[in-house]
ZADO-1210 file (C-alpha; in nm, 4 decimals, padded with zeros to 6 digits):
<atoms>
<atom x="00.0678" y="01.7382" z="-02.9298" code="MET" pos="1"/>
<atom x="-00.2902" y="01.7734" z="-02.8320" code="MET" pos="2"/>
<atom x="-00.4682" y="01.7598" z="-02.5464" code="ARG" pos="3"/>
<atom x="-00.7600" y="01.5111" z="-02.5851" code="VAL" pos="4"/>
<atom x="-01.0149" y="01.4897" z="-02.3345" code="THR" pos="5"/>
<atom x="-01.2902" y="01.2537" z="-02.2706" code="ASN" pos="6"/>
<atom x="-01.6348" y="01.3878" z="-02.1885" code="HIS" pos="7"/>
<atom x="-01.8663" y="01.0483" z="-02.3179" code="ALA" pos="8"/>
<atom x="-01.9884" y="00.8503" z="-02.0985" code="ALA" pos="9"/>
<atom x="-01.8248" y="00.5391" z="-02.1895" code="GLY" pos="10"/>
<atom x="-01.4225" y="00.5146" z="-02.2923" code="PRO" pos="11"/>
<atom x="-01.2851" y="00.5789" z="-02.6001" code="ARG" pos="12"/>
<atom x="-00.9596" y="00.4222" z="-02.7537" code="LEU" pos="13"/>
<atom x="-00.7149" y="00.7015" z="-02.9085" code="VAL" pos="14"/>
<atom x="-00.4668" y="00.5593" z="-03.1778" code="TRP" pos="15"/>
<atom x="-00.1620" y="00.7864" z="-03.1288" code="PRO" pos="16"/>
<atom x="00.0838" y="00.8402" z="-03.3874" code="LYS" pos="17"/>
<atom x="00.3452" y="00.5930" z="-03.4102" code="GLY" pos="18"/>
<atom x="00.2098" y="00.4113" z="-03.1065" code="ALA" pos="19"/>
<atom x="00.1717" y="00.0125" z="-03.1929" code="ARG" pos="20"/>
<atom x="-00.1736" y="00.0213" z="-02.9904" code="ALA" pos="21"/>
<atom x="-00.4630" y="00.2404" z="-02.8783" code="PRO" pos="22"/>
<atom x="-00.4819" y="00.4772" z="-02.5951" code="ARG" pos="23"/>
<atom x="-00.7903" y="00.3824" z="-02.3932" code="LEU" pos="24"/>
<atom x="-00.9382" y="00.7175" z="-02.2263" code="LEU" pos="25"/>
<atom x="-01.2362" y="00.6999" z="-01.9598" code="VAL" pos="26"/>
<atom x="-01.4235" y="00.9148" z="-01.8611" code="PRO" pos="27"/>
<atom x="-01.3157" y="01.2705" z="-01.7706" code="GLY" pos="28"/>
<atom x="-00.9319" y="01.1359" z="-01.8512" code="GLU" pos="29"/>
<atom x="-00.7234" y="01.4082" z="-02.0592" code="SER" pos="30"/>
<atom x="-00.3930" y="01.2746" z="-02.2057" code="ALA" pos="31"/>
<atom x="-00.1416" y="01.5078" z="-02.4283" code="VAL" pos="32"/>
<atom x="-00.0880" y="01.2522" z="-02.7041" code="LEU" pos="33"/>
<atom x="00.0734" y="01.3310" z="-03.0930" code="ALA" pos="34"/>
<atom x="-00.1923" y="01.2588" z="-03.3586" code="LEU" pos="35"/>
<atom x="-00.1651" y="01.1772" z="-03.6974" code="PRO" pos="36"/>
<atom x="-00.1134" y="01.4336" z="-03.9754" code="ASP" pos="37"/>
<atom x="-00.4877" y="01.3463" z="-04.1441" code="ARG" pos="38"/>
<atom x="-00.7576" y="01.4153" z="-03.9229" code="PRO" pos="39"/>
<atom x="-00.9213" y="01.1202" z="-03.7265" code="ASP" pos="40"/>
<atom x="-01.2642" y="01.0860" z="-03.9160" code="PRO" pos="41"/>
<atom x="-01.3813" y="00.9259" z="-03.5033" code="CYS" pos="42"/>
<atom x="-01.1597" y="01.1566" z="-03.3590" code="LEU" pos="43"/>
<atom x="-01.3874" y="01.4659" z="-03.5364" code="ALA" pos="44"/>
<atom x="-01.7392" y="01.2738" z="-03.4950" code="ALA" pos="45"/>
<atom x="-01.7020" y="01.2367" z="-03.1275" code="TRP" pos="46"/>
<atom x="-01.5702" y="01.5939" z="-03.1154" code="ALA" pos="47"/>
<atom x="-01.8723" y="01.7538" z="-03.3513" code="ALA" pos="48"/>
<atom x="-02.0636" y="01.5472" z="-03.0811" code="ALA" pos="49"/>
<atom x="-01.9381" y="01.6977" z="-02.7679" code="GLY" pos="50"/>
<atom x="-01.8107" y="01.3508" z="-02.6788" code="GLU" pos="51"/>
<atom x="-01.4409" y="01.4527" z="-02.6757" code="VAL" pos="52"/>
<atom x="-01.2467" y="01.7653" z="-02.6695" code="ARG" pos="53"/>
<atom x="-00.9091" y="01.8386" z="-02.8391" code="ILE" pos="54"/>
<atom x="-00.6909" y="02.1197" z="-02.7822" code="GLU" pos="55"/>
<atom x="-00.3532" y="02.2383" z="-02.8564" code="ALA" pos="56"/>
<atom x="-00.1111" y="02.1758" z="-02.6088" code="ALA" pos="57"/>
<atom x="00.1581" y="02.4195" z="-02.5074" code="GLY" pos="58"/>
<atom x="00.5070" y="02.3467" z="-02.5095" code="PRO" pos="59"/>
<atom x="00.4940" y="02.2006" z="-02.1556" code="ASP" pos="60"/>
<atom x="00.1773" y="02.0011" z="-02.1868" code="GLY" pos="61"/>
<atom x="-00.0591" y="02.2386" z="-02.0726" code="ASP" pos="62"/>
<atom x="-00.3487" y="02.3575" z="-02.2743" code="PRO" pos="63"/>
<atom x="-00.3238" y="02.7192" z="-02.3591" code="PRO" pos="64"/>
<atom x="-00.5570" y="02.9432" z="-02.0887" code="PRO" pos="65"/>
<atom x="-00.9180" y="02.9876" z="-02.2080" code="GLN" pos="66"/>
<atom x="-01.2553" y="03.0874" z="-02.0793" code="ASP" pos="67"/>
<atom x="-01.4380" y="02.7782" z="-01.8688" code="PRO" pos="68"/>
<atom x="-01.6806" y="02.6278" z="-02.0983" code="PRO" pos="69"/>
<atom x="-02.0173" y="02.7162" z="-01.9688" code="LEU" pos="70"/>
<atom x="-02.1725" y="02.3320" z="-01.9650" code="ARG" pos="71"/>
<atom x="-01.8972" y="02.0528" z="-01.9183" code="GLN" pos="72"/>
<atom x="-02.1650" y="01.7807" z="-02.0022" code="ASP" pos="73"/>
<atom x="-02.3135" y="01.8347" z="-02.3466" code="PRO" pos="74"/>
<atom x="-02.6134" y="01.5710" z="-02.2625" code="ARG" pos="75"/>
<atom x="-02.9768" y="01.6744" z="-01.9954" code="PRO" pos="76"/>
<atom x="-02.9129" y="01.4651" z="-01.6777" code="GLU" pos="77"/>
<atom x="-03.0908" y="01.1316" z="-01.7522" code="ARG" pos="78"/>
<atom x="-03.2905" y="00.9715" z="-01.4390" code="ARG" pos="79"/>
<atom x="-03.4315" y="00.6515" z="-01.4134" code="ARG" pos="80"/>
<atom x="-03.7465" y="00.5098" z="-01.2437" code="GLY" pos="81"/>
<atom x="-03.9635" y="00.7467" z="-00.9308" code="ARG" pos="82"/>
<atom x="-03.8298" y="01.0003" z="-00.7057" code="GLU" pos="83"/>
<atom x="-03.7200" y="00.8744" z="-00.4304" code="ARG" pos="84"/>
<atom x="-03.8358" y="01.0822" z="-00.1276" code="PRO" pos="85"/>
<atom x="-03.5301" y="01.2306" z="00.1108" code="PRO" pos="86"/>
<atom x="-03.3512" y="00.9930" z="00.3526" code="LEU" pos="87"/>
<atom x="-03.3500" y="01.0887" z="00.6998" code="ARG" pos="88"/>
<atom x="-03.1879" y="01.4360" z="00.8309" code="GLY" pos="89"/>
<atom x="-03.2120" y="01.5579" z="00.4731" code="GLU" pos="90"/>
<atom x="-03.4712" y="01.7833" z="00.4515" code="ALA" pos="91"/>
</atoms>
């Protein structure tokens, strides 16, 4: 069993082993899934790009303890438009 966490900006479809339909993971969601024995090229590409994180789940479904990542989102913050002045009360 593997814990798959979606860090992408949009949803990702993951097909668990033996399932009749894919599982939709929305941004920020994680699930413990039985993945196919063969490596999935889409999951591998998403993991290499930092869009999903795949870790081994412990016997009770929780991942083994690890050091927290330094940065959650590998993409820089993108802002659109011009800078807005602060609202009243903010300074």
